[in-house]
All heavy atoms as TSV, in Angstrom:
chain	resi	resn	atom	element	x	y	z
A	1	MET	N	N	11.880	5.215	21.887
A	1	MET	CA	C	11.880	3.862	21.354
A	1	MET	C	C	10.592	3.549	20.598
A	1	MET	O	O	10.619	2.782	19.654
A	1	MET	CB	C	12.069	2.851	22.495
A	1	MET	CG	C	13.447	2.849	23.125
A	1	MET	SD	S	14.768	2.532	21.963
A	1	MET	CE	C	14.613	0.801	21.744
A	2	HIS	N	N	9.506	4.149	21.033
A	2	HIS	CA	C	8.234	3.844	20.392
A	2	HIS	C	C	8.230	4.268	18.922
A	2	HIS	O	O	7.616	3.602	18.087
A	2	HIS	CB	C	7.094	4.520	21.150
A	2	HIS	CG	C	5.766	3.935	20.845
A	2	HIS	ND1	N	5.307	2.766	21.423
A	2	HIS	CD2	C	4.789	4.323	19.995
A	2	HIS	CE1	C	4.119	2.474	20.951
A	2	HIS	NE2	N	3.778	3.397	20.096
A	3	SER	N	N	8.929	5.339	18.598
A	3	SER	CA	C	8.961	5.795	17.206
A	3	SER	C	C	9.664	4.782	16.308
A	3	SER	O	O	9.379	4.706	15.120
A	3	SER	CB	C	9.616	7.166	17.089
A	3	SER	OG	O	10.958	7.100	17.505
A	4	PHE	N	N	10.577	3.978	16.864
A	4	PHE	CA	C	11.219	2.938	16.072
A	4	PHE	C	C	10.216	1.862	15.652
A	4	PHE	O	O	10.295	1.329	14.546
A	4	PHE	CB	C	12.385	2.300	16.829
A	4	PHE	CG	C	13.564	3.200	16.982
A	4	PHE	CD1	C	14.063	3.496	18.231
A	4	PHE	CD2	C	14.180	3.761	15.870
A	4	PHE	CE1	C	15.154	4.328	18.378
A	4	PHE	CE2	C	15.271	4.593	15.998
A	4	PHE	CZ	C	15.762	4.890	17.258
A	5	ARG	N	N	9.281	1.540	16.533
A	5	ARG	CA	C	8.234	0.564	16.185
A	5	ARG	C	C	7.404	1.081	15.019
A	5	ARG	O	O	7.097	0.368	14.081
A	5	ARG	CB	C	7.323	0.286	17.376
A	5	ARG	CG	C	7.919	-0.590	18.441
A	5	ARG	CD	C	6.996	-0.725	19.641
A	5	ARG	NE	N	5.679	-1.250	19.358
A	5	ARG	CZ	C	5.351	-2.541	19.328
A	5	ARG	NH1	N	6.278	-3.436	19.569
A	5	ARG	NH2	N	4.130	-2.923	19.084
A	6	ARG	N	N	7.033	2.356	15.107
A	6	ARG	CA	C	6.227	2.965	14.043
A	6	ARG	C	C	6.999	2.977	12.727
A	6	ARG	O	O	6.484	2.635	11.675
A	6	ARG	CB	C	5.821	4.381	14.454
A	6	ARG	CG	C	4.877	5.058	13.499
A	6	ARG	CD	C	4.459	6.417	14.017
A	6	ARG	NE	N	3.837	6.371	15.327
A	6	ARG	CZ	C	2.539	6.181	15.530
A	6	ARG	NH1	N	1.740	6.016	14.520
A	6	ARG	NH2	N	2.055	6.158	16.758
A	7	SER	N	N	8.253	3.359	12.803
A	7	SER	CA	C	9.102	3.401	11.614
A	7	SER	C	C	9.279	1.996	11.018
A	7	SER	O	O	9.218	1.811	9.803
A	7	SER	CB	C	10.459	3.991	11.984
A	7	SER	OG	O	11.303	4.032	10.881
A	8	TYR	N	N	9.496	1.012	11.878
A	8	TYR	CA	C	9.655	-0.375	11.440
A	8	TYR	C	C	8.401	-0.860	10.715
A	8	TYR	O	O	8.472	-1.416	9.622
A	8	TYR	CB	C	9.959	-1.247	12.664
A	8	TYR	CG	C	10.030	-2.731	12.383
A	8	TYR	CD1	C	11.060	-3.261	11.624
A	8	TYR	CD2	C	9.072	-3.597	12.903
A	8	TYR	CE1	C	11.129	-4.626	11.379
A	8	TYR	CE2	C	9.143	-4.962	12.673
A	8	TYR	CZ	C	10.173	-5.468	11.905
A	8	TYR	OH	O	10.241	-6.812	11.669
A	9	ALA	N	N	7.235	-0.610	11.315
A	9	ALA	CA	C	5.974	-1.041	10.708
A	9	ALA	C	C	5.746	-0.354	9.377
A	9	ALA	O	O	5.374	-0.985	8.381
A	9	ALA	CB	C	4.809	-0.753	11.652
A	10	THR	N	N	5.989	0.939	9.329
A	10	THR	CA	C	5.804	1.693	8.087
A	10	THR	C	C	6.737	1.172	7.010
A	10	THR	O	O	6.329	0.978	5.866
A	10	THR	CB	C	6.048	3.194	8.326
A	10	THR	OG1	O	5.135	3.645	9.315
A	10	THR	CG2	C	5.857	3.988	7.050
A	11	HIS	N	N	7.988	0.924	7.363
A	11	HIS	CA	C	8.963	0.421	6.388
A	11	HIS	C	C	8.561	-0.954	5.853
A	11	HIS	O	O	8.670	-1.208	4.656
A	11	HIS	CB	C	10.353	0.353	7.017
A	11	HIS	CG	C	11.387	-0.210	6.112
A	11	HIS	ND1	N	11.869	0.470	5.017
A	11	HIS	CD2	C	12.002	-1.403	6.111
A	11	HIS	CE1	C	12.753	-0.284	4.385
A	11	HIS	NE2	N	12.853	-1.435	5.035
A	12	LEU	N	N	8.103	-1.831	6.728
A	12	LEU	CA	C	7.709	-3.167	6.278
A	12	LEU	C	C	6.546	-3.101	5.279
A	12	LEU	O	O	6.539	-3.820	4.283
A	12	LEU	CB	C	7.315	-4.041	7.461
A	12	LEU	CG	C	8.440	-4.551	8.338
A	12	LEU	CD1	C	7.876	-5.353	9.505
A	12	LEU	CD2	C	9.420	-5.389	7.548
A	13	ILE	N	N	5.583	-2.244	5.564
A	13	ILE	CA	C	4.392	-2.191	4.712
A	13	ILE	C	C	4.646	-1.403	3.436
A	13	ILE	O	O	4.357	-1.868	2.337
A	13	ILE	CB	C	3.200	-1.621	5.499
A	13	ILE	CG1	C	2.796	-2.611	6.597
A	13	ILE	CG2	C	2.015	-1.345	4.575
A	13	ILE	CD1	C	1.781	-2.091	7.573
A	14	THR	N	N	5.200	-0.206	3.553
A	14	THR	CA	C	5.349	0.653	2.374
A	14	THR	C	C	6.635	0.393	1.608
A	14	THR	O	O	6.647	0.478	0.396
A	14	THR	CB	C	5.279	2.142	2.746
A	14	THR	OG1	O	6.344	2.455	3.632
A	14	THR	CG2	C	3.958	2.483	3.386
A	15	GLY	N	N	7.704	0.082	2.307
A	15	GLY	CA	C	8.982	-0.105	1.640
A	15	GLY	C	C	9.202	-1.510	1.126
A	15	GLY	O	O	9.731	-1.717	0.043
A	16	GLU	N	N	8.793	-2.472	1.900
A	16	GLU	CA	C	9.056	-3.873	1.560
A	16	GLU	C	C	7.836	-4.603	1.018
A	16	GLU	O	O	7.951	-5.706	0.502
A	16	GLU	CB	C	9.599	-4.617	2.783
A	16	GLU	CG	C	10.896	-4.029	3.330
A	16	GLU	CD	C	12.046	-4.128	2.350
A	16	GLU	OE1	O	12.124	-5.132	1.615
A	16	GLU	OE2	O	12.875	-3.200	2.332
A	17	GLY	N	N	6.665	-4.020	1.194
A	17	GLY	CA	C	5.456	-4.621	0.647
A	17	GLY	C	C	4.891	-5.780	1.454
A	17	GLY	O	O	4.108	-6.571	0.935
A	18	PHE	N	N	5.265	-5.892	2.726
A	18	PHE	CA	C	4.729	-6.961	3.559
A	18	PHE	C	C	3.249	-6.723	3.836
A	18	PHE	O	O	2.789	-5.593	3.908
A	18	PHE	CB	C	5.483	-7.059	4.890
A	18	PHE	CG	C	6.814	-7.739	4.780
A	18	PHE	CD1	C	7.975	-6.998	4.666
A	18	PHE	CD2	C	6.902	-9.122	4.794
A	18	PHE	CE1	C	9.203	-7.615	4.566
A	18	PHE	CE2	C	8.125	-9.755	4.692
A	18	PHE	CZ	C	9.282	-8.997	4.574
A	19	ASP	N	N	2.532	-7.801	4.005
A	19	ASP	CA	C	1.117	-7.749	4.326
A	19	ASP	C	C	0.932	-7.207	5.745
A	19	ASP	O	O	1.749	-7.460	6.630
A	19	ASP	CB	C	0.534	-9.160	4.222
A	19	ASP	CG	C	-0.959	-9.171	4.375
A	19	ASP	OD1	O	-1.636	-8.569	3.521
A	19	ASP	OD2	O	-1.445	-9.769	5.358
A	20	VAL	N	N	-0.157	-6.466	5.951
A	20	VAL	CA	C	-0.442	-5.895	7.269
A	20	VAL	C	C	-0.578	-6.991	8.322
A	20	VAL	O	O	-0.167	-6.813	9.465
A	20	VAL	CB	C	-1.705	-5.009	7.219
A	20	VAL	CG1	C	-2.083	-4.522	8.605
A	20	VAL	CG2	C	-1.510	-3.840	6.282
A	21	ALA	N	N	-1.103	-8.156	7.939
A	21	ALA	CA	C	-1.250	-9.257	8.893
A	21	ALA	C	C	0.111	-9.720	9.418
A	21	ALA	O	O	0.266	-10.021	10.601
A	21	ALA	CB	C	-2.000	-10.418	8.255
A	22	PHE	N	N	1.105	-9.748	8.536
A	22	PHE	CA	C	2.460	-10.119	8.960
A	22	PHE	C	C	3.020	-9.096	9.944
A	22	PHE	O	O	3.576	-9.450	10.983
A	22	PHE	CB	C	3.388	-10.241	7.748
A	22	PHE	CG	C	4.828	-10.429	8.123
A	22	PHE	CD1	C	5.285	-11.667	8.558
A	22	PHE	CD2	C	5.727	-9.374	8.053
A	22	PHE	CE1	C	6.612	-11.843	8.916
A	22	PHE	CE2	C	7.049	-9.539	8.411
A	22	PHE	CZ	C	7.500	-10.776	8.843
A	23	VAL	N	N	2.847	-7.829	9.621
A	23	VAL	CA	C	3.341	-6.759	10.489
A	23	VAL	C	C	2.607	-6.792	11.831
A	23	VAL	O	O	3.206	-6.585	12.884
A	23	VAL	CB	C	3.212	-5.385	9.803
A	23	VAL	CG1	C	3.679	-4.268	10.716
A	23	VAL	CG2	C	4.001	-5.367	8.495
A	24	GLN	N	N	1.334	-7.098	11.785
A	24	GLN	CA	C	0.542	-7.222	13.015
A	24	GLN	C	C	1.165	-8.281	13.922
A	24	GLN	O	O	1.312	-8.075	15.126
A	24	GLN	CB	C	-0.888	-7.591	12.660
A	24	GLN	CG	C	-1.803	-7.783	13.843
A	24	GLN	CD	C	-3.209	-8.207	13.413
A	24	GLN	OE1	O	-3.548	-8.178	12.235
A	24	GLN	NE2	N	-4.017	-8.611	14.356
A	25	LEU	N	N	1.546	-9.410	13.351
A	25	LEU	CA	C	2.191	-10.470	14.138
A	25	LEU	C	C	3.552	-10.015	14.660
A	25	LEU	O	O	3.905	-10.287	15.806
A	25	LEU	CB	C	2.353	-11.729	13.298
A	25	LEU	CG	C	1.072	-12.481	12.970
A	25	LEU	CD1	C	1.352	-13.593	11.965
A	25	LEU	CD2	C	0.449	-13.041	14.237
A	26	GLN	N	N	4.307	-9.306	13.824
A	26	GLN	CA	C	5.623	-8.819	14.226
A	26	GLN	C	C	5.539	-7.883	15.435
A	26	GLN	O	O	6.383	-7.926	16.316
A	26	GLN	CB	C	6.297	-8.077	13.069
A	26	GLN	CG	C	6.777	-8.960	11.955
A	26	GLN	CD	C	8.030	-9.699	12.363
A	26	GLN	OE1	O	9.039	-9.094	12.668
A	26	GLN	NE2	N	7.939	-11.012	12.391
A	27	LEU	N	N	4.512	-7.047	15.453
A	27	LEU	CA	C	4.371	-6.076	16.533
A	27	LEU	C	C	3.606	-6.629	17.730
A	27	LEU	O	O	3.545	-5.993	18.779
A	27	LEU	CB	C	3.672	-4.817	16.013
A	27	LEU	CG	C	4.422	-4.050	14.919
A	27	LEU	CD1	C	3.597	-2.879	14.447
A	27	LEU	CD2	C	5.783	-3.608	15.397
A	28	GLY	N	N	2.987	-7.806	17.566
A	28	GLY	CA	C	2.264	-8.424	18.658
A	28	GLY	C	C	0.915	-7.794	18.934
A	28	GLY	O	O	0.422	-7.847	20.056
A	29	HIS	N	N	0.309	-7.223	17.911
A	29	HIS	CA	C	-1.002	-6.595	18.079
A	29	HIS	C	C	-2.116	-7.626	17.921
A	29	HIS	O	O	-2.056	-8.471	17.032
A	29	HIS	CB	C	-1.206	-5.485	17.051
A	29	HIS	CG	C	-0.298	-4.326	17.246
A	29	HIS	ND1	N	0.067	-3.503	16.211
A	29	HIS	CD2	C	0.318	-3.839	18.350
A	29	HIS	CE1	C	0.863	-2.561	16.667
A	29	HIS	NE2	N	1.042	-2.750	17.962
A	30	GLU	N	N	-3.112	-7.515	18.748
A	30	GLU	CA	C	-4.260	-8.412	18.656
A	30	GLU	C	C	-5.180	-8.014	17.506
A	30	GLU	O	O	-5.762	-8.859	16.840
A	30	GLU	CB	C	-5.036	-8.393	19.968
A	30	GLU	CG	C	-6.155	-9.408	20.017
A	30	GLU	CD	C	-6.826	-9.450	21.377
A	30	GLU	OE1	O	-6.298	-8.881	22.350
A	30	GLU	OE2	O	-7.903	-10.071	21.457
A	31	HIS	N	N	-5.289	-6.711	17.260
A	31	HIS	CA	C	-6.210	-6.205	16.233
A	31	HIS	C	C	-5.444	-5.475	15.127
A	31	HIS	O	O	-4.516	-4.714	15.408
A	31	HIS	CB	C	-7.223	-5.239	16.852
A	31	HIS	CG	C	-8.014	-5.859	17.958
A	31	HIS	ND1	N	-9.018	-6.760	17.724
A	31	HIS	CD2	C	-7.924	-5.724	19.310
A	31	HIS	CE1	C	-9.523	-7.156	18.878
A	31	HIS	NE2	N	-8.875	-6.545	19.856
A	32	ALA	N	N	-5.871	-5.701	13.898
A	32	ALA	CA	C	-5.231	-5.039	12.751
A	32	ALA	C	C	-5.400	-3.521	12.819
A	32	ALA	O	O	-4.555	-2.782	12.324
A	32	ALA	CB	C	-5.805	-5.575	11.446
A	33	ALA	N	N	-6.479	-3.061	13.435
A	33	ALA	CA	C	-6.695	-1.614	13.549
A	33	ALA	C	C	-5.575	-0.956	14.350
A	33	ALA	O	O	-5.181	0.175	14.062
A	33	ALA	CB	C	-8.042	-1.341	14.202
A	34	THR	N	N	-5.047	-1.663	15.331
A	34	THR	CA	C	-3.934	-1.129	16.107
A	34	THR	C	C	-2.708	-0.986	15.230
A	34	THR	O	O	-2.013	0.029	15.262
A	34	THR	CB	C	-3.619	-2.052	17.306
A	34	THR	OG1	O	-4.798	-2.242	18.059
A	34	THR	CG2	C	-2.522	-1.470	18.182
A	35	THR	N	N	-2.457	-1.991	14.401
A	35	THR	CA	C	-1.304	-1.964	13.507
A	35	THR	C	C	-1.440	-0.841	12.483
A	35	THR	O	O	-0.460	-0.176	12.169
A	35	THR	CB	C	-1.151	-3.313	12.784
A	35	THR	OG1	O	-1.115	-4.351	13.757
A	35	THR	CG2	C	0.119	-3.363	11.958
A	36	SER	N	N	-2.634	-0.635	11.975
A	36	SER	CA	C	-2.812	0.399	10.951
A	36	SER	C	C	-2.467	1.784	11.497
A	36	SER	O	O	-2.041	2.654	10.740
A	36	SER	CB	C	-4.232	0.381	10.395
A	36	SER	OG	O	-5.164	0.778	11.372
A	37	GLY	N	N	-2.596	1.978	12.791
A	37	GLY	CA	C	-2.215	3.244	13.395
A	37	GLY	C	C	-0.715	3.479	13.390
A	37	GLY	O	O	-0.259	4.606	13.536
A	38	TYR	N	N	0.052	2.430	13.200
A	38	TYR	CA	C	1.508	2.536	13.187
A	38	TYR	C	C	2.046	2.846	11.799
A	38	TYR	O	O	3.217	3.118	11.642
A	38	TYR	CB	C	2.137	1.229	13.665
A	38	TYR	CG	C	2.198	1.098	15.149
A	38	TYR	CD1	C	1.051	0.841	15.891
A	38	TYR	CD2	C	3.392	1.231	15.826
A	38	TYR	CE1	C	1.095	0.716	17.258
A	38	TYR	CE2	C	3.446	1.113	17.199
A	38	TYR	CZ	C	2.296	0.856	17.904
A	38	TYR	OH	O	2.349	0.735	19.264
A	39	THR	N	N	1.234	2.750	10.812
A	39	THR	CA	C	1.706	2.919	9.441
A	39	THR	C	C	1.379	4.324	8.955
A	39	THR	O	O	0.229	4.713	8.869
A	39	THR	CB	C	1.068	1.878	8.503
A	39	THR	OG1	O	-0.344	2.020	8.570
A	39	THR	CG2	C	1.449	0.474	8.910
A	40	MET	N	N	2.409	5.058	8.644
A	40	MET	CA	C	2.241	6.414	8.128
A	40	MET	C	C	3.063	6.543	6.845
A	40	MET	O	O	4.252	6.862	6.890
A	40	MET	CB	C	2.716	7.435	9.153
A	40	MET	CG	C	1.912	7.419	10.423
A	40	MET	SD	S	2.436	8.680	11.594
A	40	MET	CE	C	4.169	8.337	11.786
A	41	PRO	N	N	2.454	6.253	5.698
A	41	PRO	CA	C	3.205	6.343	4.451
A	41	PRO	C	C	3.690	7.767	4.194
A	41	PRO	O	O	2.992	8.730	4.478
A	41	PRO	CB	C	2.206	5.920	3.380
A	41	PRO	CG	C	1.032	5.381	4.091
A	41	PRO	CD	C	1.094	5.838	5.497
A	42	SER	N	N	4.878	7.866	3.660
A	42	SER	CA	C	5.430	9.171	3.324
A	42	SER	C	C	4.654	9.769	2.154
A	42	SER	O	O	4.007	9.046	1.383
A	42	SER	CB	C	6.903	9.031	2.945
A	42	SER	OG	O	7.018	8.384	1.685
A	43	PRO	N	N	4.731	11.068	1.972
A	43	PRO	CA	C	4.065	11.696	0.820
A	43	PRO	C	C	4.555	11.121	-0.514
A	43	PRO	O	O	3.775	10.965	-1.444
A	43	PRO	CB	C	4.432	13.174	0.958
A	43	PRO	CG	C	4.674	13.365	2.415
A	43	PRO	CD	C	5.282	12.069	2.884
A	44	ASP	N	N	5.846	10.777	-0.599
A	44	ASP	CA	C	6.363	10.179	-1.836
A	44	ASP	C	C	5.709	8.834	-2.114
A	44	ASP	O	O	5.352	8.522	-3.244
A	44	ASP	CB	C	7.880	9.998	-1.762
A	44	ASP	CG	C	8.632	11.301	-1.889
A	44	ASP	OD1	O	8.051	12.277	-2.400
A	44	ASP	OD2	O	9.803	11.344	-1.474
A	45	TYR	N	N	5.563	8.018	-1.069
A	45	TYR	CA	C	4.922	6.721	-1.242
A	45	TYR	C	C	3.468	6.900	-1.665
A	45	TYR	O	O	2.981	6.214	-2.550
A	45	TYR	CB	C	4.995	5.898	0.047
A	45	TYR	CG	C	4.273	4.585	-0.070
A	45	TYR	CD1	C	4.880	3.498	-0.683
A	45	TYR	CD2	C	2.970	4.439	0.401
A	45	TYR	CE1	C	4.212	2.297	-0.803
A	45	TYR	CE2	C	2.300	3.241	0.275
A	45	TYR	CZ	C	2.923	2.175	-0.328
A	45	TYR	OH	O	2.252	1.000	-0.463
A	46	GLN	N	N	2.779	7.829	-1.035
A	46	GLN	CA	C	1.380	8.082	-1.370
A	46	GLN	C	C	1.256	8.527	-2.828
A	46	GLN	O	O	0.374	8.065	-3.557
A	46	GLN	CB	C	0.791	9.145	-0.442
A	46	GLN	CG	C	0.661	8.683	0.982
A	46	GLN	CD	C	0.232	9.799	1.913
A	46	GLN	OE1	O	-0.049	10.906	1.498
A	46	GLN	NE2	N	0.175	9.497	3.195
A	47	ARG	N	N	2.156	9.402	-3.266
A	47	ARG	CA	C	2.127	9.880	-4.645
A	47	ARG	C	C	2.386	8.736	-5.625
A	47	ARG	O	O	1.673	8.585	-6.621
A	47	ARG	CB	C	3.171	10.988	-4.841
A	47	ARG	CG	C	3.183	11.581	-6.243
A	47	ARG	CD	C	4.305	12.597	-6.413
A	47	ARG	NE	N	5.614	12.111	-6.012
A	47	ARG	CZ	C	6.375	11.296	-6.734
A	47	ARG	NH1	N	5.953	10.846	-7.892
A	47	ARG	NH2	N	7.554	10.916	-6.296
A	48	LEU	N	N	3.386	7.907	-5.335
A	48	LEU	CA	C	3.701	6.782	-6.221
A	48	LEU	C	C	2.552	5.784	-6.285
A	48	LEU	O	O	2.226	5.268	-7.364
A	48	LEU	CB	C	4.977	6.083	-5.767
A	48	LEU	CG	C	6.265	6.838	-6.016
A	48	LEU	CD1	C	7.437	6.124	-5.355
A	48	LEU	CD2	C	6.509	6.996	-7.506
A	49	ALA	N	N	1.933	5.498	-5.155
A	49	ALA	CA	C	0.805	4.569	-5.136
A	49	ALA	C	C	-0.353	5.113	-5.964
A	49	ALA	O	O	-0.992	4.373	-6.721
A	49	ALA	CB	C	0.356	4.305	-3.703
A	50	LEU	N	N	-0.607	6.404	-5.849
A	50	LEU	CA	C	-1.674	7.025	-6.631
A	50	LEU	C	C	-1.340	7.016	-8.119
A	50	LEU	O	O	-2.204	6.723	-8.951
A	50	LEU	CB	C	-1.913	8.458	-6.150
A	50	LEU	CG	C	-3.062	9.209	-6.793
A	50	LEU	CD1	C	-4.378	8.463	-6.600
A	50	LEU	CD2	C	-3.159	10.613	-6.231
A	51	GLU	N	N	-0.094	7.281	-8.463
A	51	GLU	CA	C	0.312	7.240	-9.872
A	51	GLU	C	C	0.146	5.836	-10.453
A	51	GLU	O	O	-0.308	5.679	-11.588
A	51	GLU	CB	C	1.762	7.696	-10.019
A	51	GLU	CG	C	1.949	9.180	-9.878
A	51	GLU	CD	C	3.406	9.598	-9.935
A	51	GLU	OE1	O	4.295	8.728	-10.129
A	51	GLU	OE2	O	3.670	10.800	-9.778
A	52	ARG	N	N	0.515	4.815	-9.679
A	52	ARG	CA	C	0.361	3.430	-10.167
A	52	ARG	C	C	-1.108	3.080	-10.382
A	52	ARG	O	O	-1.462	2.471	-11.394
A	52	ARG	CB	C	0.980	2.449	-9.170
A	52	ARG	CG	C	2.471	2.409	-9.227
A	52	ARG	CD	C	3.010	1.270	-8.350
A	52	ARG	NE	N	4.201	1.760	-7.703
A	52	ARG	CZ	C	4.351	1.929	-6.402
A	52	ARG	NH1	N	3.410	1.600	-5.562
A	52	ARG	NH2	N	5.473	2.390	-5.905
A	53	ALA	N	N	-1.955	3.459	-9.449
A	53	ALA	CA	C	-3.385	3.185	-9.588
A	53	ALA	C	C	-3.962	3.938	-10.783
A	53	ALA	O	O	-4.761	3.390	-11.550
A	53	ALA	CB	C	-4.127	3.580	-8.315
A	54	HIS	N	N	-3.539	5.161	-10.969
A	54	HIS	CA	C	-4.002	5.969	-12.095
A	54	HIS	C	C	-3.577	5.331	-13.419
A	54	HIS	O	O	-4.367	5.219	-14.357
A	54	HIS	CB	C	-3.435	7.392	-11.961
A	54	HIS	CG	C	-3.971	8.346	-12.955
A	54	HIS	ND1	N	-3.179	8.948	-13.896
A	54	HIS	CD2	C	-5.229	8.797	-13.161
A	54	HIS	CE1	C	-3.926	9.738	-14.649
A	54	HIS	NE2	N	-5.168	9.663	-14.225
A	55	GLU	N	N	-2.337	4.892	-13.493
A	55	GLU	CA	C	-1.824	4.262	-14.717
A	55	GLU	C	C	-2.583	2.965	-15.023
A	55	GLU	O	O	-2.934	2.709	-16.174
A	55	GLU	CB	C	-0.331	3.984	-14.580
A	55	GLU	CG	C	0.311	3.444	-15.833
A	55	GLU	CD	C	0.237	4.399	-17.008
A	55	GLU	OE1	O	0.236	5.627	-16.795
A	55	GLU	OE2	O	0.162	3.907	-18.153
A	56	ARG	N	N	-2.852	2.148	-14.002
A	56	ARG	CA	C	-3.619	0.910	-14.224
A	56	ARG	C	C	-5.017	1.226	-14.735
A	56	ARG	O	O	-5.531	0.544	-15.627
A	56	ARG	CB	C	-3.703	0.096	-12.934
A	56	ARG	CG	C	-2.426	-0.612	-12.559
A	56	ARG	CD	C	-2.651	-1.621	-11.439
A	56	ARG	NE	N	-3.275	-1.049	-10.270
A	56	ARG	CZ	C	-2.622	-0.566	-9.218
A	56	ARG	NH1	N	-1.312	-0.592	-9.189
A	56	ARG	NH2	N	-3.287	-0.072	-8.189
A	57	THR	N	N	-5.633	2.257	-14.198
A	57	THR	CA	C	-6.976	2.649	-14.626
A	57	THR	C	C	-6.973	3.096	-16.081
A	57	THR	O	O	-7.845	2.709	-16.865
A	57	THR	CB	C	-7.524	3.777	-13.720
A	57	THR	OG1	O	-7.521	3.311	-12.372
A	57	THR	CG2	C	-8.925	4.180	-14.119
A	58	ILE	N	N	-5.992	3.899	-16.457
A	58	ILE	CA	C	-5.891	4.370	-17.843
A	58	ILE	C	C	-5.671	3.198	-18.785
A	58	ILE	O	O	-6.321	3.094	-19.832
A	58	ILE	CB	C	-4.763	5.407	-17.983
A	58	ILE	CG1	C	-5.173	6.709	-17.288
A	58	ILE	CG2	C	-4.418	5.660	-19.447
A	58	ILE	CD1	C	-4.064	7.733	-17.203
A	59	GLN	N	N	-4.758	2.292	-18.419
A	59	GLN	CA	C	-4.477	1.139	-19.284
A	59	GLN	C	C	-5.708	0.244	-19.427
A	59	GLN	O	O	-5.989	-0.259	-20.524
A	59	GLN	CB	C	-3.293	0.337	-18.736
A	59	GLN	CG	C	-1.975	1.079	-18.812
A	59	GLN	CD	C	-1.630	1.519	-20.223
A	59	GLN	OE1	O	-1.848	0.810	-21.204
A	59	GLN	NE2	N	-1.096	2.729	-20.328
A	60	ALA	N	N	-6.447	0.045	-18.358
A	60	ALA	CA	C	-7.661	-0.759	-18.432
A	60	ALA	C	C	-8.697	-0.095	-19.326
A	60	ALA	O	O	-9.353	-0.761	-20.135
A	60	ALA	CB	C	-8.240	-0.981	-17.032
A	61	ALA	N	N	-8.842	1.210	-19.211
A	61	ALA	CA	C	-9.803	1.937	-20.049
A	61	ALA	C	C	-9.402	1.872	-21.509
A	61	ALA	O	O	-10.254	1.677	-22.389
A	61	ALA	CB	C	-9.913	3.388	-19.595
A	62	LEU	N	N	-8.120	2.005	-21.793
A	62	LEU	CA	C	-7.650	1.916	-23.183
A	62	LEU	C	C	-7.851	0.507	-23.736
A	62	LEU	O	O	-8.196	0.338	-24.905
A	62	LEU	CB	C	-6.179	2.329	-23.274
A	62	LEU	CG	C	-5.891	3.808	-23.032
A	62	LEU	CD1	C	-4.386	4.049	-23.011
A	62	LEU	CD2	C	-6.569	4.672	-24.071
A	63	GLY	N	N	-7.656	-0.495	-22.893
A	63	GLY	CA	C	-7.873	-1.876	-23.317
A	63	GLY	C	C	-9.329	-2.133	-23.650
A	63	GLY	O	O	-9.642	-2.795	-24.636
A	64	LEU	N	N	-10.247	-1.603	-22.868
A	64	LEU	CA	C	-11.679	-1.749	-23.141
A	64	LEU	C	C	-12.053	-1.031	-24.425
A	64	LEU	O	O	-12.836	-1.537	-25.232
A	64	LEU	CB	C	-12.509	-1.211	-21.977
A	64	LEU	CG	C	-12.532	-2.054	-20.716
A	64	LEU	CD1	C	-13.281	-1.323	-19.611
A	64	LEU	CD2	C	-13.186	-3.396	-20.987
A	65	GLN	N	N	-11.471	0.134	-24.609
A	65	GLN	CA	C	-11.754	0.910	-25.812
A	65	GLN	C	C	-11.282	0.150	-27.051
A	65	GLN	O	O	-11.985	0.089	-28.062
A	65	GLN	CB	C	-11.053	2.268	-25.720
A	65	GLN	CG	C	-11.441	3.249	-26.784
A	65	GLN	CD	C	-10.746	4.587	-26.579
A	65	GLN	OE1	O	-9.643	4.656	-26.039
A	65	GLN	NE2	N	-11.395	5.635	-27.013
A	66	ALA	N	N	-10.117	-0.478	-26.986
A	66	ALA	CA	C	-9.584	-1.246	-28.114
A	66	ALA	C	C	-10.436	-2.476	-28.392
A	66	ALA	O	O	-10.667	-2.839	-29.549
A	66	ALA	CB	C	-8.142	-1.639	-27.838
A	67	GLN	N	N	-10.943	-3.123	-27.331
A	67	GLN	CA	C	-11.779	-4.308	-27.500
A	67	GLN	C	C	-13.090	-3.943	-28.192
A	67	GLN	O	O	-13.608	-4.721	-29.002
A	67	GLN	CB	C	-12.084	-4.953	-26.155
A	67	GLN	CG	C	-10.918	-5.690	-25.568
A	67	GLN	CD	C	-11.266	-6.256	-24.205
A	67	GLN	OE1	O	-12.332	-6.003	-23.644
A	67	GLN	NE2	N	-10.339	-7.023	-23.633
A	68	ARG	N	N	-13.619	-2.807	-27.886
A	68	ARG	CA	C	-14.874	-2.374	-28.505
A	68	ARG	C	C	-14.704	-2.098	-29.985
A	68	ARG	O	O	-15.622	-2.295	-30.769
A	68	ARG	CB	C	-15.423	-1.130	-27.797
A	68	ARG	CG	C	-15.940	-1.427	-26.418
A	68	ARG	CD	C	-16.489	-0.189	-25.763
A	68	ARG	NE	N	-16.930	-0.501	-24.419
A	68	ARG	CZ	C	-16.998	0.349	-23.448
A	68	ARG	NH1	N	-16.685	1.618	-23.658
A	68	ARG	NH2	N	-17.397	-0.009	-22.255
A	69	ARG	N	N	-13.529	-1.639	-30.375
A	69	ARG	CA	C	-13.261	-1.359	-31.787
A	69	ARG	C	C	-13.023	-2.635	-32.581
A	69	ARG	O	O	-13.318	-2.707	-33.756
A	69	ARG	CB	C	-12.040	-0.457	-31.915
A	69	ARG	CG	C	-12.351	0.979	-31.661
A	69	ARG	CD	C	-11.191	1.843	-32.056
A	69	ARG	NE	N	-10.926	2.725	-30.941
A	69	ARG	CZ	C	-9.738	3.130	-30.546
A	69	ARG	NH1	N	-8.671	2.736	-31.157
A	69	ARG	NH2	N	-9.611	3.933	-29.527
A	70	ASN	N	N	-12.432	-3.641	-31.933
A	70	ASN	CA	C	-12.096	-4.891	-32.610
A	70	ASN	C	C	-12.743	-6.075	-31.908
A	70	ASN	O	O	-12.090	-6.858	-31.225
A	70	ASN	CB	C	-10.574	-5.092	-32.602
A	70	ASN	CG	C	-9.846	-3.966	-33.301
A	70	ASN	OD1	O	-10.258	-3.517	-34.345
A	70	ASN	ND2	N	-8.780	-3.497	-32.684
A	71	PRO	N	N	-14.064	-6.270	-32.105
A	71	PRO	CA	C	-14.744	-7.367	-31.396
A	71	PRO	C	C	-14.371	-8.733	-31.880
A	71	PRO	O	O	-13.784	-9.227	-32.575
A	71	PRO	CB	C	-16.217	-7.120	-31.660
A	71	PRO	CG	C	-16.327	-6.022	-32.628
A	71	PRO	CD	C	-14.969	-5.450	-32.845
């Protein structure tokens, strides 16, 4: 049964995008550190999150480069 709690917490955070504070309340944890131990993102989620961060970084860099050319 305990694995269902872990799966539920992971799904809420990685699949549904709920805030860790909300999940903390759902699980009845006093400390957020306890809740973070329940969240184990899948490799696919980790890859997608990294790709999104990488894309935002590239777009921001390109935007700065364009601003410098056209002040």
